[in-house]
Every structure is written in structure tokens, then in C-alpha cells.
C-alpha positions in Angstrom: 0.1 0.1 0.1 1.3 3.4 -1.0 1.7 6.4 1.4 -1.0 8.2 -0.4 -3.7 5.6 0.1 -2.5 5.2 3.6 -3.0 9.2 4.1 -6.2 8.8 2.7 -7.3 6.2 4.8 -6.5 7.9 7.8 -8.3 11.1 6.2 -5.3 13.3 6.0 -4.9 13.3 2.3 -7.8 13.8 -0.1 -7.3 13.5 -3.8 -8.8 16.1 -6.2 -9.7 14.1 -9.4 -9.0 15.5 -12.9 -11.7 17.5 -14.6 -12.6 15.3 -17.4 -15.5 17.1 -19.5 -17.7 15.2 -21.9 -19.3 18.3 -23.4 -16.0 20.4 -24.4 -13.6 20.3 -27.3 -10.6 20.8 -25.2 -8.1 18.1 -25.5 -4.8 16.8 -24.0 -6.0 16.9 -20.4 -3.8 15.0 -17.6 -5.9 12.6 -15.8 -4.0 12.1 -12.6 -5.6 13.3 -9.5 -4.0 16.1 -7.5 -3.7 15.5 -3.8 -4.6 18.0 -0.7 -4.2 18.0 2.6 -7.6 17.7 4.8 -6.5 19.7 7.3 -3.7 22.1 6.5 -2.9 23.2 10.2 -2.2 19.6 10.6 1.0 19.7 8.4 2.2 22.8 10.3 1.8 21.2 13.8 3.7 17.7 12.5 6.5 19.8 10.9 6.7 21.8 14.3 6.4 25.1 12.5 5.7 28.3 14.1 4.0 31.4 12.4 7.3 32.9 12.2 9.0 30.2 10.3 5.9 29.7 8.3 5.8 33.2 6.9 9.7 33.3 6.5 9.9 30.1 4.6 12.6 28.9 6.8 13.6 25.3 6.3 10.6 24.7 3.7 13.0 23.9 0.8 14.4 21.0 2.7 11.2 19.8 4.1 9.1 20.2 0.6 10.9 20.8 -2.4 8.4 22.2 -4.9 7.2 24.8 -7.0 6.1 27.8 -4.9 6.4 28.6 -1.3 5.1 25.9 1.2 2.6 28.6 2.6 1.3 29.0 -0.6 0.5 25.0 -1.0 -1.0 25.1 2.6 -3.1 28.3 1.3 -4.3 26.1 -1.4 -5.3 23.4 0.5 -7.2 25.5 3.0 -9.2 27.0 0.0 -9.7 23.5 -1.4 -11.2 22.4 1.9 -13.8 25.5 2.0 -14.5 24.9 -1.6 -15.4 21.2 -1.1 -17.8 22.0 1.7 -19.7 24.7 -0.3 -19.6 22.6 -3.1 -21.1 19.4 -1.4 -24.0 21.8 -0.1 -24.6 22.7 -3.6 -24.4 19.1 -4.9 -21.5 20.0 -7.1 -18.2 18.4 -7.6 -14.6 19.8 -7.2 -12.0 18.7 -9.6 -8.7 20.4 -11.0 -7.6 21.1 -14.8 -4.2 20.5 -16.2 -2.8 19.9 -19.7 -0.6 17.3 -20.3 2.1 19.4 -21.3 1.5 22.0 -18.4 0.5 25.2 -20.6 -2.6 25.3 -18.8 -3.9 24.6 -15.3 -6.6 25.7 -13.1 -6.7 24.8 -9.4 -10.3 24.2 -9.0 -13.2 23.4 -10.9 -16.5 23.3 -9.5 -18.9 21.3 -11.7 -22.8 21.3 -11.4 -24.8 18.1 -12.3 -25.4 20.0 -15.8 -22.1 20.1 -16.7 -21.6 24.0 -16.4 -18.8 25.0 -14.0 -17.1 27.6 -12.0 -13.2 27.9 -12.5 -11.1 29.0 -9.6 -7.4 30.0 -9.4 -5.9 30.4 -5.9 -2.9 32.8 -5.4 -1.4 33.4 -2.2 -1.5 37.4 -2.8 -3.8 40.1 -1.9 -3.3 41.6 -5.4 -4.0 39.9 -8.7 -1.9 40.6 -11.8 -2.8 39.7 -15.5 -0.6 36.7 -15.5 -2.9 35.3 -12.6 -5.7 35.2 -14.8 -4.3 34.0 -18.1 -5.5 30.2 -17.7 -8.9 31.2 -16.5 -9.2 33.6 -19.5 -8.1 30.7 -21.9 -10.9 28.6 -20.4 -13.5 31.2 -20.4 -12.5 31.4 -24.3 -12.5 27.6 -24.8 -15.9 26.8 -22.8 -17.8 29.8 -23.7 -21.4 29.6 -21.8 -20.7 26.3 -20.2 -18.4 28.3 -17.9 -20.7 29.9 -15.2 -17.9 32.2 -13.9 -13.9 32.3 -13.0 -12.6 33.8 -9.9 -9.2 34.2 -8.3 -9.3 33.4 -4.6 -6.8 35.6 -2.7 -5.5 36.9 0.8 -6.9 40.3 0.0 -9.5 42.3 1.5 -12.2 43.2 -1.0 -13.7 41.3 -3.7 -14.2 42.9 -7.2 -14.6 42.0 -10.8 -11.7 42.9 -12.9 -12.2 44.6 -16.4 -11.8 41.3 -18.4 -14.8 39.6 -16.2 -12.7 37.7 -13.8 -13.7 38.0 -10.2 -11.3 38.5 -7.5 -12.6 37.0 -4.0 -10.9 37.1 -0.7 -10.6 33.5 0.8 -11.9 35.1 4.0 -15.3 35.8 1.8 -15.8 32.4 0.6 -19.4 31.1 1.7 -20.6 34.7 2.6 
């Protein structure tokens, strides 16, 4: 039994399945699951991290070699946890999108029973730049009306809609 299966059985790690649309012309999608911590606070406690070490990034390159900061991975897990709760209440599923070659990736795809979706990017930042929405804009162009909405979930304080139509929503406002 692999470690991912053991962590899944212990309710520590939960897979986010790949989105596999049946109605879309989008091709070359990756089908591997993405894994998120069920509770990111558990990782912090197990690693013996303090708020100071977490915010400074101390020792995370040794503990967790990956693209981006460790805090960013934990923030994405926290947002995924919240979105899953709200999606379950709405009888929707939560998935992710990634192309085989990595040209496009969307952190979370919330899909209703009718196949229409909301696409979410998670950014550990209070501000959103054009590069942060490029995959959402590609998906919007690719799906047309099948995309209900697209948003970037941030650490900011205010929700607003950008000129390109992408919503910016602080994680603290999810579910309100």
C-alpha cells in the first residue's frame, strides 16, 4: 500500500480528481489526481512550524521541495477544503484541470450536475496581476457559456470584478 493510500485512509490526504469534460472540445487533459491536505493546520503542527517560520519560509525547501512557497501550498489546501464544503452543499463536485504539457492549469473546477462550471485559481497574494488570470481567460474562451464564472481566490480584503470579467474574491469571503 502506497503512502498516499495510507494518508487517504487516515483522512489526512484527499485526492482532487482531474476534470474530464464530456461536452468540451478541450483536448490533451491530464487525468492524474492532485492531492490536498484535509486540514493544512495538521501539516504545520507535524512539522513543528511556528507562525514566524511559516511566514519566513525557513526550512521549507528541505522539507518540501516544490514549485512555490510552502505557505502557498497550505493556502491552496485550505481554500480547497472550504470550496469542497460549499460545493457539497450545492450538490456539485470539485476537480482540477491541467493539460498534459502543463500549458494550462486551473486549481479548482466546481462542476454542477448539468456540466456547467465555475473555475477558481488560488493565489497567495492580496493582489491579482494579468498573469494570474491567463488560464482562466483561456478556459473562458474555450468553454463559452458552459463556464458560469471564473475567480481568483486571494488573501486580499475586497472582492471585485476585473475589467476582463474575472472575479477576485478573498478567501475570507468564501461562503458569505
